[in-house]
TORNUPA-394646 format. One record per residue: x, y, z of N, C-alpha, C in turn; residue in one letter. Coordinates in steps of 0.05 Angstrom, whole numbers, plus 5000, padded with zeros to 4 digits. Last residue first. Example, Ala and Ser with C-alpha at 12.3 -4.5 7.8 and 13.67 -1.06 7.14 Angstrom:
525749555142527349795143525850015157S526448865156524649105156526449345156A
END
This chain:
163330338676160930448687160430748675N168530298653166230148641163530258650V171630598688171230698660168930548647Q170930318735170030578735169630678706L173729838721170829838728169530098727I178730048713177329928690174429918695I180030208765179830408744178230298719L180229718790178329918797177830118777I184729508762182229378761179829568769F188729868780188129848751185429728747L189029738834188329998826187229998797I190829208830188129258842187029528834V195729298808193729148793190929188803G198329568849197629708824195629558807F198629128883197029348890196329528866I202128788854199428698860197628938867Q206729118853205529028827202628958833L208129128906207329378893205629318868I209428588913207128698929206128958915I213828558880211428398874208928498889Q217328898906216228978880213828818873T218628588949217428848953216028938927D221028128926218428098940217028378942F225028468878224128218890221328228901G229528708837226728748842225528488852A236128698867234128628846231228698854E242129018874239428988886237428918864R249028938889246728918871244128888886D253529388909251629178921249229158903I259929518888257029528881255629308896I265429658896263629638918260729668910K266729938832267729878859265429858879D265329658768264829858790265829758816E269429508713268129418737267729658755F272029768670269329658667267929608694M277129968685275230128670272430028673I279829588713279529838725277430018712D279729158676278529128703277929388717N283029368636280129298631278529278657F287829408662286529638651283629598649Y288928878674288829068696287329308688T288928658622287028558643286828768666K293228928600290628978589288528898609F297328658627297028948630294129028622T296428148607296228198634295828488642N297328158554294628148562294428188591F302828128545301728398547298728398556N303627608533303927688562302827968566R303427488480300927468496301127558524L308627508463306727718455304127718469F311127048484311627308496309627518488S309526438497308726628476308826918487L310525968524312626178523312026348500N306525608535307925578509310025788504F304925778586305325498580306925458555K304426328584306326218603306925928595D300226378545302926498541305026388559S296026138572297026028546299826128541L295226498613296026228619297226088594A293426928582295926968598297026678605R288726728561290926798542293526828558M285926668609286426438592288826498573G285327218624286827028640287626778625S282027368581284727478584286427318601I277427068594278827048567281727138569L276027288643276727008642278226948615H274927808627277227758645278027478645L270627738593273127838583275427778601M266727558630267527398609270327468597V266528028662267127768674268227588653S264628418626267528448639268428178650P259528178615261528218594264228258605F256928178667257327948651259627978632M257428748687258128498701258728268684R256329138650257629228675258628978690R253328918610256029018603257529138627Y249028668637250428518617253228648611F247029058672248328838684250128678662W243929398645246629478645248329248658D238629228653239929128631242929208629S239729368719237729248701239329148676N241729438786242529368759240029268743L241929908835240229728822241229688793V246329938889246029998861244229808847T245030188957245629978937245330088910S242730319013245130428998246330208979N235730319009238130179017240530309000L229530459034231630589019234330469027E224729919028226430109044228730219026P218629918994221329818994223130019009P212829919034214330059014217229989015Y210829719080211229529058212829659036I209329979125211929929122212429709101K204230199127204529919136207329819131F205230709105204230679133204530399144H206930599054208830739072207930689102W202430369030205030229030206930329052L198730779039198330499052201030369053C200831179007200331229036200030959051I200730938956203131008969202931038999F195030888949196730648951199530708963A193631428948192731258970194231008972F196031558899196931678923196131528948A192831258865195731208865196731328892A187631488874188331188880191231138882F188632008854187831948881188431678891T190131918801191932038819191231988849L185131718783187631558779189731658800L181732148793181231878804183731708805Q183932538759183932558788183432308803L182732288709185532338717185732378748Q177132298711178432038710181532058718S176232858711175232698733176932418734L178333018663179533118686178732938709V175032728627177932678627179132778653H170032928639170432648645173432598644S170833478624170133408651170733118657F176433698587173933568587173333448614D181133988578179834008603176833928599Y183533958527184233748546182533758572P180834008467180334138493181233928512Q183034158401182933968423182634108448Y184634228342182434338356181634128379D190534338307189134168327186834338339I195434238257193334408268191434238286S201633928273199033928258197034108273Y206134038306206433988277203934018261P205134598351205334308345205234258315L204335108366206935048354207234748348I199335118388199635258364202335188350Q199234908439198334718417199034858390Y200335348471202235118468201734958443F195635618469198035738458200135528453F192335248494191735318467194135458454S193835188547194534998528194235078499P194735518597194035618571194935418549F196035188641193635358643192835478615I200534898626198134758636195734928634G204035288611203235098591200634958599I204635538661203435688638202435498616L207135138693204435238699203235368676I212035058666210334838673207434918678C214135588667213335468642211435228646L215035648721213235818708212235688682V219135248729216535228743214435408729S223335468696222035198690219435158703G224335928724223535938696221935678689I225935718773223635888773222535898745G230635458761228335298770225835458768M233735928749233135728729230835548737A233436198800232336318775231736108753I236135818830233435878838232036008813I241235838808239635578808236735638812M242636368821242436278792240836018789N242836338876240836488863240436418835L243835678906244735938896242736078878P239035398953240635378928241635658920A240135509024238335488999240035488975E244535099061243435359052241635319029K242934519104244234669082243134949078P243234129149242234399151243534579129K241433459161243033649144241633919148H238533109190240533249204242133449188G234232849167236732739162239132879177S228032709187230132919190232832779189D223832349139225132389165227232619165H219732659094220332399105221432429134A222233169057220333109080221232859094F225633219014224933459030223333409055F226832708993228832918994228233139013A222232408998224632309011226632529012F218432738970218032638996220532559011F220232868918220133088937219732978965P220632298898222732498896222532708917I215632028910218131938921220332158920K211532288880211632278909214332238920I212832318825210932508837211032528867G216331888817217132168812215432358825S213831408834216731428835217831708831H208031518836209531378858212431468858H206731748788206231888812207731768835L208231308755209631568753209331728777V204330928765207030888774208831138774G200031158739199831118768202731078780A201931108688201531378697201331368728S201730548681204230678681204030958692A196130488680197730368702200430488704F195230758632194030858657195530748681L197730428597198930688603197730828626L194229988599197029958607198330228613M189530238579189730168607192430098617F191330308525190430528541190630468571Y192229788509194629968511193830218528I186929628507188729488525191229668529F184529978469183629978496185729858515S185130278419187130118430186630108461L182030608384180830358396182830178409G183731098367184630868351183530588361E181731418406180731438379181331198362Y184931258450181931208449180831218422G189931438434189431148438186531088437L188931988433189531838408189331548410S188332078488186032108470186531968444S193731988505191431818515188831828498M196232408477197032138473194631958483I193632878500193632818471194132538464L194832828553192032798544191932738514S200232968558199532678559196632628550K199633538556201233388536200433098535A196533678597195733768572197133638549V199533458641196733378635196033458607F204533708642204433418636201533338628G203434238658204234178631203933888625S197334328696200234328694200934198668F191834288702193034558704196034568703L191933628730190633828714191834108722P197933248734195833378748194533588729F202132918714199932998697197433088713A206832818739204532638746202032718730S209833228721210532968710208132768715I207633648754207433658724207933368712S208833478805205933508798205733508767I214533538801213233278808210333268800A215234078793216033878772214733608776G212934258841211734348815212534138793I216634028876213933948877212434018851I221234328862221334028859218333928859S219734828878220234778851220134478843C219434718933217034808919217334748888I224834608944222834408950220234478934A227435098933228034858917225934648921T224935398972224535468944225135228927I226835149021223935169014223435228984P231434909049231334959020228534959010M230234839103232534989096232835059066F225534549107226034779126228234939116K226234119071224434339065224834579081F229333709087230733949075228934169069L227733229108227633449125228933719115G232432809074230032849087230033089105G237632319058236532579056233832589074L239731809057241232019071240132299069E236531509026236931409054238631619070S236631758978234231788993234831709023A242232098953241331828962238931888983K245132508936242232488927241232228936C250032948968248832678962245932708952T251433468980253433278974252532998967G248433898994248633679015250833489008V248734268951248734358979249334138999R248833938905250634158907250834248937Y244333608913247033498911249033708916L240334008911240633848935243433728935V240934158858241334368879241834218905A239633688833242333788830242933998851G234233668845236033468857238933548854M232634098814232134098842233833908857S234233928762235334178774235034188804M231033478754233833448756235333698767F226133768754226633558773229533508777L226934088708226334208733226834018757L227533688668229633878674229334008701G222333518669224433328677227033498684K219633968651219033878678221233678688Y222134038599222134268619221634148648I221833568572224533698574224433908597I216233498574218033318589220733448592H214133858536213633888565215533738583A216433618490216733908497216433938526F214433098490217333148491218033428499A209033208488209933078512213033118513H208633438437207833598460209033478486A210232998406211833258406211133418430V206132638418209032558422210732808423A201532918401201932828430204832768437G202432968348202233198363202733148393N202132418337204632558333204632828349I196632348350198632208364201432338361A194032678312193632728340195832598356L195732418265196532688270196132768299E198231748279196131948270197032218276S202031398301202831538276200431728266G203330978338200531028327200631178302I208831068348207930818335205030838324G208631558375210031538347208931298333V206231388421204831588404205931578376A210231048441207430938436206131128416V214131428450214631218432211931088422V211931728492212531858467212731638443M211731358532209231478524209631608495F217231238538215331028529212731158518G219331688563219831648533218131428522L217731588615216431798600216931768570Q221331178629218531128629217131328612N226231458626225731218609222631158606N225431808668225831898641225231688620L225231448710222831588703223131708676S230531308710228631108705225931238696Y232531818725233431698700231431468692A230131888776229432068754230231948726L233231508802230331468802229131638778V238231728798237631478782234631418782R237232148834237832218807237531968788R236531858881234331988869234632098842L238431228898239631488886237331618872D235330778907236030948928236931228919N230030398877232530538874232830758897E225130178877227030068895229730198894I222330478839221330468866223430358886V225230398793225130658804224230668834A223829868781226729928788226930218802F218629948769219229778793222229818801F218530268724217130348747218230208772I220830058678222530238696221230298723P216729748652218729618670220329808686F212930118626212329938647214429858665F214530428584213130558606212730388630T217030038552218730268563217130408588M212729728538214829608554216329818569L210230118505208730018529210829898549V214030168464213530388482212130298507G213629678439216229768452215729978472I208329728420208929538441211729578455Y209030168385206930168405207729968427I212929998348213630198367211530218389L210229648313211929528335212729738356I208029988274206429888296207929768320E209630608253210830338255209730198279T208031138254206030938245207230648245G214331398239211531448249209731248236A219731378227218231128231215531178243F222031898216222531668199220731428202S220232268253220632348226220732108206R220031988301217532118291217832198261A225331848307223231648304220731758291L227532368314228432188290226331978286A225032518362224732678337225332498312Y227232128395224432138392223632288367I232732298393231932028383228932018377A232332778418233132778390232432498378L231032588467228932748453229732758423K235932368484233532188481231432328466T239432848482239932588470237432428464T237133308514237633298484237633018473F236133338570234533498552234733418523S239433068603236432998603235033138583S244233338598243933088587241032998585L243333818628243733828600243233558587A242833578680240633748669240833758639V247933348686245533178685243033328673T251233808689251533608666248933438664G250034028737249534178712249433978689V251833638773249033738774248233898749E255633178734255333388755252433488754S253932468725254832728716254532928738A251732018743254432048750255532328740E246431958727246832038754249732098761P247331818671246332078678246732158708Y249531278668251231508665250031778675T245730868678248530838684250031098685D241031008655241030988686243930978694Q242930958601241631208611242031218641L245030458590246930688590245630928603W240630128588242130138611244030358614G237330058543236930298560238930318583N236329638515238329808503238530068520L232329378541234829228538237029378523F227629818509228229598528230629438521P230930428484229130198482229629998502F233330948484233330768508231130568506A234231258441231631288453231131108477A239131068424239031328436236431388450K237230568405239430578426239230848439I233730708365232830558388234730568411G236730918323235031098338234130968364F239130428310240930658318239230858334A234830128295236430038318238130268329L233430418248231430388271233030318297F237830308218237330598226235330588250I237129758210239529858223239030148234L232129758183232329628209234729718223L233430018135231330138154231630018181G236929638114237829918120235930058139S233729178109236029178126236929458134T226729278110229129228096231429268116N222429428141222129178126224629098110D222029888167223729698179223729438164I222030488125220830248136222930058148S221431218127222530968118221330728132M221231918116219931668124221231428113S227932218119225032218117223831948123D233232418099232332378125229232418126F235632118040233932328051233032238079L239531908005239631848035238032058049A238731577942238931817959238931717988N238531077919239631297904239831547918G236730617944234730817936235831047920N241130287956238630167946236630377935S245130627973245630437952243130337940H242630908014243731057991244030867967L242030488051239730628040240330778015F247330358062245630148048243030278036M248930828087250230728065248530528048V245230828131245231038112246530968086A246730368160244130388149243830598128G251930538175251430288160248830298146A250630988207252230998183251830768165L247630738249246330948232247930978206L251230408271248830278259247630478240F254930798289255730608269253430468255M251731058329252631208305253431018282G251530658367249030748354249730898328S256930648380255730408369253130478354G257331138405258731108380257630858365V254430988450253431198433254731198406Q257530568474254730528465253730728445I262330848485262330618469259530538456V260631268517261631338490261731078473I259130958564257231128549258231188521Y263730728583261530558575259630708557R266331208597267631018578265430838566F263031428635263431568610264631388589A263431048677260931078663261231218636A268731158692267930888682265330918665K268231698706270031618686269431348673Y264731648750263931798726265731728702A267731368787265231238776264431378751R271431748799272331498787269931368774K269632428784269632198801270431948786S268632918756271432838765271432618785N264433118730264033078759266732998773S265633098675265933348690265533328720G264332638649267032658663267232888680I259432808630259532598650262232598665I260633198596258933268618259033058640L263632928557265133098575263333208599F259632688528261132518545262732688565V257333068494256033008519257632848537S261033058449260833298467259433238494T260132558428262832638437262832888454F254632558416255832348434258432458445A253932978381252432978407253632778428T256932778339257833018353256433038380A253832368320256332288334257332528349E249632688298249032468316251432398334W252332988261251333118286250632918307W253432568224255532738233254832878260F248432358214250332198226252632368239F245832778187244832698212247032528228L248832758139249032998157248132938185T246932258125249832298130250332538147F241532308116242332138137245332168142L239032988107239832738097241232568121D237933448135235933358114236533088102G238133688201239433538180237233418160A235833938244235634068219237033918196H237333638289234433668283234033778254L242833728289241833468282238833478274A243134238310243934208282242733938271C241434128362239834298345240434258316I245933818377243233688378241333858360A250034178374250033948359247333808356A248534538414248634628386248734388367G248934238460246134338452246334418424A254434138457252633908457249834008449Y256534648462257134488438255234268436S254634788513253934948490254434778463I256834388548254034448547253334578520V262534428537261034188532258034228529A263534938556264134878529262534628520T262234868610260835058595261135018565S266134508625263434428626261734618609E270734818618270634568605267634478604K270235268651270035298622269835048608W267235398707268535168694268235178664D265035658756267135768737268635538725N258435638772260935478769262635618748K253735888773255235888797257935768795H251135798724252736038727254436058752M247835368711250635308716252435558721G242835588701243135408722246035358730Y243835878654243336028678243835848702I244535428621246735628623246335788648I239635178623241935028632244335228638T236235538598235735488626238335358638I238335528546238235768560238035718590F237334998532240235088533240235348549A231734978534233334818552236234908554A230535328492229735388520231335248540I232635038450233835308455233035378484H229234598452232134558454233534818462F224334828440224734738466227734658472V225234968386224435168405225235078432I226234478362228234678361227634898383A221334218369223734108380225934328383F218034548336217534528366219934408380P220534498282220334748298219934708328L220233978258222934088268222534308288T215233938238216133758257218633858273L214834338200213134358223213834168245N221834448181218934408175217434408201D228134548150226334588171223434558163S234934398139232134368129230334398153H241334448124239334588138236634558125Y244334088094245334158120243234298137I244633568055242433768063243033858092I249233438010248933428038246733648046F249533127951248233357964247733307993D255132897917253132827936252133077950Y259632987888257132947874254832837892N263333137927263732897913261032797902L258633547956261333447961261333177947V254634087964255233887947258033797950N250134288012252934288006253534047989L244634708022245534458011248534488004I240035058061243035028055243434738046L234435058065236035318065238835288057H228234818053231134748052232734998046T222934998101224134948072226934868076G220235538140220435248132221735238104F223936078173221635938161222135658152G227336368199227936348171225536198156N227036388253225236558238225536548209L231236098274228635938271226636128255L235236458282235236308257232536158253S234536608335233436788313233536648285F237236218361234336208362233236388341A242636378356241736128343238536128342S242536848386243036848357242036618343V241436608436239536798425239936818394I246036288444243436178444241236348430V250036688446250136478425247436338423L248436978491248437108464248436898443F249536618530246736688527246536818499I255236618525253736368520250736428516M256537148538257137038511255536798506Y255237178593253637338572254037238544I259036818612256136748616254436918596Q263837058596263036798585260136748589R264337488630263737538602262837298588T265737218677263237358675262437428646M270836938659268436808671265936968668Y273837078594273737098623270937008634P275036628543273536848552273436848582I277336158523279036408522277636658532F273535748524275935738543277635998543P269835928482269135958511271635938530I270735798430271936058440271436078471L267635358421270435318421272035578430F262335528416263235398440266235388444A261535698364262235908383263135778409G260135208339262635338333263635538354V255035128366257134918364259835038359F252235608358252935518384255235318385M251935628303253335848316254135768346V248735178296251535178286253235388300L243635278315245435098329248335108321G240535338251240535398280242335188295P244735348193242735218209242835318239P245335908151246535728169244535608187L242836308123242836018111244035828129S244036758147241336678148240936388140N249336878133248736758160246036648164I248337098082249636838084249136708112M
END
């Protein structure tokens, strides 16, 4: 019977016993839950559990070649996160981590849209506690906005599922089209979680507000679940190519001017999702392999970067670039792990990002999408700037901030060590990594021309950073909050609502409508929840224009080199 239960369910259900288990035993228990869940992956492909309710078959447990790699890396991420958080005796956060990871894994194995909806919403409600876990006023406000957006995504999914069932007689979680209303609604639901352009503000808004452990967990599951859903249902949908290009492009400039290094990583996460979305939009076997490989590698190296910044936050109390620097002398292991993560995300040869991103870039070449190829080259140069250089440079080098912290706790070092080893092993032995991808592959990433062109790209991008820094053109690190599309619900929407509420209050006073006077209380509550305190807005201005021009020159040089 237990063999028919979907992977992740034992984690989700078992999480509710965590509050009643003593601290040390709790750590062993959580690891045990992950291991038991992982063993369920040995059940093989096929449909293992169907539940009939009201003459409808809910496909609870379905597994295939697309599900497997995501399930493997989700278990790895859960395991690393547990180890990373062992220094904290916080049963609430531990419960949230395990239940959130379990819900995400169950969602992977959903065979119909209604089962997917249940776990889709479960990931939202469990993950919100990771944001609240930092116990700050900003975190509570961010969590409120987060849950509204995530539940909204679920409502689109549910509406689309109902319409799909009505028109098709089933609600199988499989290939579909955006040419009809149901498919479009489901596409929008997936797009919100995948942080499509103008739907992405929640990501940068919330991830940096979570605790050091919560942010690591958040970076692993929600957005990659959305990538999986897109790959399953909308592979080959051409519009995804152009959506993905925008996703790779616009976060670069916000990341460059952002001061909070965890927000920089959130922008970088958005950028990296764009590569995966482009690959899903292409839809070929090589491209889908590339999307899956990139998602797998991304969970590990992005988690590693978030873990290193989380260790800095834990020891120093801040992740603001303007308040950091010179930490290498006191946190050398954390710094080295951060550099490995930075090298991996920048796609240096012999590291995981290179062997994963190579598949996507090659698929663009095979499809003849030259313009998209060069756009992603440009985005790759930007990745080196904001994640490959900016993160370790401003945190551990740059100037001496005067902080003299201890090295990260042992459990954090072990977790970062596991992530670092995986980044290197995947890069050195890509053939083993490629074996778990959805489609069989005969691909060699270490082609001479490919390695040479990638090194050229990285060299030019690094040179651009050095020039910007030397001539003091690089945007200064300011204690500010960069607002992008989240401006609409953090500023415009609250402002409109407050004016509306004030109008209703005035109307009640004029016409003695007592029932409207309660709006005054609601106004206070709304203002407290939605508005951020002491936000200094920073827009992408002249500094960004200079960077854009320099990147344009780099891109032009690369095009000339490719032509020759």
